[in-house]
N, C-alpha and C positions, 0 to 999 in steps of 0.2 A: 504494500500500500504506500502510495506517495504521500509525503508530508510537505506542505508548502507553508512558508512563514513570511511574515512581513512585520516590521517593527517601526515604531514611532518613538523617537528620542526627544527629550527635553520639551514635553508638552507642558505649557504653563498653567496647569491645574493641579490641585492636590490629589494625591493617589486615592484618598478615601472617597472623594467625589466621583472619580473616574471608575473606581471599582463598583460603585453602586449601579452604574449603567452596564459595565462589562459583565457582571454576574448574570445579567439577563440573557446574554448571548451564548454562554457556554452550553455545548451539546446540541445546539440548534443547527438546522441546515442554513446554507448561505442565504437563500431566499427569505426564510423566516427572520433571520438576524437582520437583514437589510430592511425588511418591512418594519421590524421593531424599532430600529434606529431612525427610520424616516418619520415615525409617528411619535417618537419620544421627545419631550419638551426640555429635557435638561441640556445644559450647555456642552457637556461631554459627549453627547450623541453625535454631533457634527464631525469632530475629528476621528471618532471611532468608525463612523460610516466611511469616511475617506480612507482609513486604514484597511477596513474590510474590503473595499473595492480594489485597493492596491493589491491585497493578497489574492483576490480573484483574478486580477490581471496577471499576477505572477503564475498562477495555475494555468491560465490560458497559454502563456508562453511555454509551459512544459507540456502542452497538448493534452491537458486534462479538461474534462467536461465540468462546467460549473454547477450543473444540476445535481451532481453526486457528492458535492463537497459539504463537509460538516465542520463546524467550529469545534475542534477537539480540545484546544487549549487557548486560553486568553489570560495573559498575566500582566498585572500592573505593578511595577516596582517603583520604589522611591528614586527620584533623580537628584540632581544637584539642587542646592538651596541657596537662594540669594539672601544674604543677611543685611538687613537695613535697620536703622534706628530712628525712633520717633522722639523728638525732644519733649520732655515733660517738665513739671514744676520743680523748682529748687535745683536746677542744673542737672537733673537726672535724665536718663534716656531709657526708653522701652524698646526691647528688640522686636523686630518684625521679621518673620521668616516667610519668604516668598517661595513656596515649594513647587517643584516640578516632578514629572513622573515619566517613566519609560513604559510603553505598552508593546507587548508582543502577542501577535495572533498567529496560531498554527491551524491550518486547514488540513483535513485528512479525507481521503476518499472513503466512503462508507456506503453500506447498503441503505439507501434512502427509501423510506416508505413513500406511498403516494402523497403528494404535497397537499397540505390542508387548504391552501389557497394559492393564487397566482397574482403577481403584480402586473397590472395592465397600465402601460404608459400611453396616455392619449396625447397625440400631437395637436397643438392648437392650429386650426386652419384660419386663414385670413377670411374675414367676412366679405361677402360681395359688396361692391360700392353702394348699391341701392338695396337696402334691406326691405323687407316686406312689411314695414310698419305702416299703419294707416295714417294718411296725411290729415293734418288738422284743417278744418274748413275755415276759409276766410269769411269775414263779415259776421260780426258778433251781434247783429241786431236782434230784434224780437223774433221769436219763432213764428213761422207761417201758421195759418189756421189749420192746415191739414197735417203739419208735422207735430209729432209728439216729442218734445225735447226731453231727453233723458236727464233726470235729476242727478247732479254731481253729488257724490258722497261727502258727508261732512268731514272736514279736514281734521286729522288726528293731531292732538297736541303732542309735542315732544316730551321726552322724559323729564328734562330739567324744568320745563314750563309747568308740568303737572306737579313736580316735587316742590318747587319753590314759588308757586303762585301766591299772590297776596290774598290773605283772608279778609273778607269784608266784615266789618264789625256792626 
């Protein structure tokens, strides 16, 4: 079985925060892991997604099919630390540690079950220059006797206007 790896060094995030996202990926197929990272809201998801795609690209260079790949190992290690100081009262200083981490992803070919879902990427097409919206009629005079003018719905008040409107006394 082939093992493909990719690593990301000196990521400017604390290892603890990155591990919280990385633990979700362990043991998942590449498609599931990518979908998880695309929908995740944490800041660490974006660089991990980029690293996962890099590992898949490495696998394609080795002539492996990406549909059979599983995230067998993902490791987040402590990187170098930038040490800074914050001036405080009475001439003292408080240390600030700006932590970094190293992330290693290992993909392995495995017997993949049928996928639970598939990612469909829809390409945006350019809208035709003349869309099929009904045109507004000119001439806003009184309606003719034979025309039944549709009544416009009452305009909804916005959230802030409803929240902070003046109360009459």
